[in-house]
Structure formats: C-alpha cells, structure tokens
Residue, then its C-alpha position, 0 to 999 in steps of 0.5 A: m860404845i856397845l851395840v845390841t842387836g835384836g834390841t826389841g826381842t826377848v833377850g835383846r831388850e832386856v840387855v838394853r835395859r840392864i847395861p849400866a847407865d854410864l855406858r853408851v848403848r846403841m840398839m839396832c833394829r829394823n824399825p827404829e821409829r817404833v822404839v819408844e824407850a829410846s832416850a838420851r842413854y841409848e840410841a836406836v838405829y836402823g840395821d838389817y842383815r839383809d841390807p849389809q850396808s846398813l850395818v856400817p853406820a850401826l857399827r861405827g865406833v862400836r867396841t863391843a857387840f851383842l849378836v843375835t840372829t834368827g835367819v836359820g840357815g842363812d848368812e846373817d852371822a857372816v854378814f855381821i862378823q865381816t862388817a864388825r871386823s872391818a869396823g874395828v869391833r873388838h869383842v862380840v858376845k853371841l847368843s847361840a844354843a845349848a844344843v850345839e854341845d850335844p853330839g846327838a843333835n844334828d838338825l838344821i838349826t843346830r848345824w847352823q849355830r855350830r857353823n856361826e860359832e865357828l865363824l866368830r871363833c875364827s874371826g880374829m875378834e874376841w868372842t863369848l858364846l852364850r848357850p841357853r836352853s829353851f826360854m821360859s818365855n816360850t810358854l807365852s805361845w800357850a796363852s791363847s788356848l789357856r784364855s779360851d779353854d784352859v788347856v795347853r796342847a804341846l809335845c813332850g808333856s812328861s819330858a824335862n827341860a832345864c829351861v831358863d829365864p830370859r832375864d838371866i841370859a840378859d844379865v849374863a850377857v851384860r856381864a860379858l859385854t861390860g866385864e873382864g875375863h869372858a873373852g874366849r869362854a862359852y857358857t851354857l845357861t839353864g834354869p835351876e831345875a828341869i821341869t816338864a810342860a805338864e809341871q809348868t801347866a800345873q804351876l800356872g793353874r795354881l798361880l792363876g787359881r783355876p784348873l788347867r789341863f795338859e793335852e799331849l800333841e802327837p808328832e803329826q799334830a804338832r807338825t801341822a801346827l808348826r807348818a803354819r809358822h815355819p818352813h819345812d826344814v825348821v819344822e823338822a829340826l824342831l821335831d827332832s829337838a823334841q825327840r831329843q828332849r824325850a830322850g832326856a837330852k835337855a834335862r841337865v842343870d848347869p851351874a853357869v848362871p849362879a856362878l856368874l850372877g852370884r845368885p840362884a837362877g830364876s825359877f819357872r814359878a817366879w817367871a810365871g808369877e811376873h807374867l800372869g797377865a799374859f795368861r788371864 
C-alpha cells in the first residue's frame, strides 16, 4: 500500500494520478468526502497532522509514503514520522525545497525544512528527498490581475528562477515510491531553464494573444500584499527568498529531472499553454 499525503494539493493529486493502476493507493486528506475522483483503484481517507490519532488508520498497512507538510515552523513532520515508524512504514519520500542546499538561506521556511529532513534521515526508515525549485503553477496567483487589467505585479521581475513543472515533481515522486535505487538519495528538481517573471509574462501574453504588462513590486508593497495571506515570520521568509533570487541563487538548472525521467524537463511555455484557461 502506498500512502499519498496532501493528495488534493498541487503535487499530491498528480502523484495519485500517476501511480500505476496495479498498485494499491491511499490518499490522505482532511476532507475525503470532497474527493470525487476516488475509485476502486484508490481510497481517500481522513488524516490531519493536528489530530495524530487520525494518522494511525491512515498508515495501517502502508509500506511507502509520500510526505507533504505545509505548517511552517510546526511539528507536522515529527508527528507523521513517529506514527509512520510505529506503523511499520519502510520508505518515506518527502517533498522538501531546493533552498535547503543554499548556505545563504537561513529564513524560517528553510530552517524548518532542514530540520524536517534531518528528522526523516534519523528515523530509521528509508528516505528519499525531493527538493524542487519554485513551482511554475505559482504564476496562477497572477490570474486575477491578468483577467482584470492585463498586468502582472510581482517581485524579482528581472531575476531568473529555474522553476519546475509540478507534474515533473510528481513523475519523479512516483519513480521514487515505486522503483528501486532511490533510498538515501536527494534530488534537486528544476525546469529546463532559468526564466524571469517578466519573461513569463511575455510568454503568457503571446500565448493569450494580447499584450501584458509586468509591474515590479517594491519590497514594502510586496510585504503588504503577503501579510494579507501569511503570518509575519513567513512573510519575512518569503521576502528573504526574493532577495536571494535577485542575487542569482535560484538560477541553476539541475540535471536530475531529465536523468530520472529519460526526457527533458517541462518548460514554462508548455505548462502555461496547458493552463491558459486560468488566465483568460
């Protein structure tokens, strides 16, 4: 049995769809009754890191698990790892972040991910770490302003980021969950090129057939916008991450995706072309 946590999230739902049909799959989420895709091939079960006892039935009979946590600074990983170890799980594939490898990154989010990686490495279970760069799907946050006034407002307009297609992350995760030779490995996952937000805006404009503008946000403007969605420490971590991007820390293209998948990593243009409906 394979357990996929975060099964309704950006990466988790793609992992569930890609696991071979002859394997048993269990999707863990907080609201399984809302999962309309569940079928005889996989089951949706309740599980909430804030309710540790809910993890016990979710992990029963599980051999391999895909771990996604989002509670920055919290103990979600510790709760899951302890329960998984007690349940007899053999292998955990964890979604982490590329920033953990950057010696210049010391923000709250990166420290949290480093701590979580260490918890897993010391758990006694087999582990695989997936360290993606920013998701191409993050640009979906631009959709509202594009639809209303054909403008993208963001930080780091001229700073490149080797962002990755979430579907590539899912493909790598499935290989790690179902194949041999991935235990004890950490993979940095990027797209095929480093691209700026201004370049992404221009590509979207060409695909949509209409001119789009990019407006660079000042740090204080970005701080105000982020505070509407995140607590203070997370906001400052995101702004620190933007500063590192300006310094070129996110531009490196890693060969892991094509090496593992046997094909080129997906480009932003290809991803955007398949998601144009969100921007129209």
